[in-house]
N, C-alpha and C positions, 0 to 999 in steps of 0.2 A: 534418254527415253525412260519412261516409267509407266507402270501399269496399275490401274486401280480396279477393284472389283473382287469378287462378284457382288453385284447389288441384289438385295433381297427382292426388289421389285423390278420386273422386266420393263424396259422402255417401250415406247410405242413401236419402234422398229424391231422389237424382239431381242434386244441386246442386253447383256449383263456386264460386260467388261468395257473399259475405256483405256486407250493408249494416249499418253501425253508426250509430245515431241517438242523440244525446245532448241532453237538455234543458239549456240553458245555466245556468238558475238552480239547479235541484235536482240536476243531474247524473244524473237518472234515464235509463237506457239501454235501448234496444230493439235487437234483432238480427233481421235478415230475411235469408233465403237464397233464391237463385234460380239458374237454370242459366246464363244469359247476361247480359251487362251491360245489354242493352236492356230488361230487365225491372226495372231499378232504379226507373224512373218509376212503373210500376204498383204496385210494392211500397210506395213512399213515398206514393202517392195513397191507398192503402187505409189505411195507418197514420195519415195526416193526418186522415182522416174519423173514425177511432176516437178520436184525441186530442181533436179539436174537440167531438165528441159527449160525451165523458167530462167534459171541463173546462168545457163550455158557453162556449167562447171560441175565437177564431180565431188562427191562427199569424201572427205579425208578421214574422219574419225567419228565413231559412234561410241557412246558410253552407256552401259546398262548395269544392272545388278546380276548376280548369279542365279537367275531364274531359268527353269527349263523352257520357258517360252522364248527366251533370248539365247541361251547357251545350248544350241542344238545344231544338227547337221545342216539344215537349210540356211541358217544365218552364216555358218562357217563357209559354205560353198559360195554364197552371195558375196561375202566380203573378199574371198580369194579371187573371185571373177573380176570384181571392179576395183581391187586394190584398196579396200577400206580397212582401216585398223579398228578392231573391236576391243575396246577397253572395258574392264569390269571393276566395280567397287569391291572393297574387301567384304568378306562375309559378315553379315550383321553390323555393317557400318554404313548406314544410309547417308551419313554426313559427307562422304566422299562424292556423292552424286547429289549434292545439296541444291543445285540450281533447279533441276526438274522436280526434286522432292518438295521444295517450297512452292513451286508453281502448281504442282498437283494439289497441295493442301489449300492454296489460295482459291483455286477453281472449285474445289469441293465446298469450301466455306461459303463462297459467294453463291453457288448453286443452291446450297441448303437455305441460305437467307432468302433468296428469291422465291423458292417454293413455299417456305413457311410464312413469309410476309403476305403472300397473296392467297394462301390456303389452297394451292393447287395440288392435285394428286401427284404421288411420287413417280408415276410412269412418264412424267414430263422431265425427268432428270437429265436426259441427253440434251434436250433443248435448252435447259438452264445452264448446263456446262458449256455448250456451244456459245450461248449468248455471253457468258462470263469471259470466255476466251476471245470472242470477237471484240468486246469492249476493251479488255485489258491490252490487246495488241495496239489499240488506237489512242489510249489515254495515258498509259504509264510513260514516265520519262526516265531514261537511263541517267543515273546521277552524274557520271563524268561526261558523257557525250551530249547530254541535254537534248536528246531526240527520242521520239517514240520508237518502239520496235517496228511498227509499220514503216516509218520513214527510213529507218536503217536498212530494212530488208528490201523494200520496194523502190527506194530512191526518191520518193515524193511524199509530201505531207498528206495525212489522211483527211477525208471529208467526213465530218461528224454532224452535219446539219440534219441528217435523217434520224439521229438518235432520239429515243423516247424515254420518258421518265420511268414509267411503271411497267415492269415485266409482269405479264399476266393480266393487264388491264383489259377492260371491255372495249371492243370497237366494232364497227359495222362494215361489212364487206359488200361491195356493190355486186349485184348479180348481173353482170354484163354478158349476156348471151349464154350463160351456163344452162339455164332452163327456159322453156317457152312460157313466158309470163302473159297473163291476161291483163286487162286494163287496170284492175284494182288489186292486183297481187303486190305483195311487198317487194320493193326493188333492192332491199339490202337484207343480209343475214347477220345475226349477232355472232361474234367470234371472240377468241381469246388471243392476245398478243403473245407469241412464243419466240420472238427474237428476229434475227436478220438472216437472210439467205446468203450462203457462202459462194454461190454460183451465179447470182444475178442481183441487180439492184432492186430488191423487193423485200417485203416483210413476210415472216412466217406466221401463219394463223391457224387456229383450230376452229373450224366451222361447226357451231353447235347444231345446226339443222342437218347437215349432211354427215357429220361426225368424221370429217376428213381433214388432213393437214394440207393447207394451201399456201402458195406463194403468190402474193399480189401486191399491187401498189394502189388499187382503187379502194381505199379504206378511209374511214373517219374515226379518229381516236376519241375515246371518252376517258381522259386521264384524271377525272375528279376523284380524289381520295376522301371517302366519307370520314375516315379517322381524323384527317387533318382539318376537315370542315367542322367537326364536333369539338375539336381541341381549341381552346382560346389562345390567342396570340400573346406571347410573353414579351410584349414591348414595354418600354419604360413608362410611356403615357398610360397604358392600361394598368400597370402596377400602381402608379400614383393615383389613378382614378379609383382603383379598387381599395387602396388604403384610405382615401378620403371618404369613400362610401361606407367603409367599416366604421370609421370614426363618427360619421353622421348617424349611422344606425345605433352605435353605442350611446351617443349623446341622447338620441331620441328615446332609447330604452330607459336611460336614467331619468329623463324628464317624466316619462310615463310612470316610473316607480314613485318619484316624488309626488306627482299628482295623485296617484292612488293612495299614498300615505296621507296626504292632506285631505283628500276626500273621506278617508276612513276616520281621521280625527274629527273632521267637521260633522260626520254622521254620528259619531259617539257623543259629541257635545250637544247636537240637536236632540238626540235620544234622551240624554240626561235632562235637558231643559223640558222636554215633553213630559218625562216622568214626574218632574218636579211640579209642573203645571197641573198634571192630572192629580197628583197627590194633594196639591193645594185645593183643587176643585172638590175633592172628596172630603176635605176637612169641614167641620161645621163652622158656620159663620161666627157663632158665639160659643164660648166654652162655659158650660153650665156645671156647677159642682153638684154632685148628687147629695141628697140629704144625709145619708148615713156614711159619707166618705170622710175619713179622717184626713186632715191636712198634712199630718206627719208622713203619710204614704205618698204624697205628691212630690215628684222629683222636679226641681226647678220651678 
């Protein structure tokens, strides 16, 4: 088990801390959120009862670090009552609890990427972490066992046909009986996709009109990414076409320059000929020698 927080931004549920619990064999992960560190024990106690009832077995060992939220009287009494061995990592040595530390970092990195890519506010951090945990449980493959954490823990392969591409994308929620609509009122509300429900087969959405978080399946996704539409495809044919286009444009520019040079030379020649003609026109038809002009002063 590992704890992260406090977050500078409060989540929608008013939480600042998160607890990450990882099963050592299957690597199946749970994430729990609460307001203060003292609620870590109550959150773990509730999760332990759920796991024991689901698997019909008891928890043998838990491993944490020497934090006051884990090393306290409540945890000691709970472990003594159910025969759980509570192990601790050495002080200032998180490597000894590396499984959950790496999982914690992976969840935070993915959640940060989801929020920044879609420009969503940071108070959706709990939904982003839950979505990252939900997806990783169903898509990661254990290197040796060649199975996903979900398959190892649940005993069956996960169904991922309901997965969507973009966290935070826009979709439209059907208003099926929530409000009394007139004939020409809008039948759908615009919302934001916030992940998957952990308690039912439904999607989590933030309704922009009612400003509430809903769980529903009556939705239509709009997964068009404007950035990908504006970005040209980097295929080989497009690169070859672009290269040929550049060569064609270069050749056209060179031809234009040559044509411009030829036109300039022709214009200069035509101007010279025009000046010569005008000069010839201004000359007298016959050269008459003045009476008092000495022939010695005539050149040529």
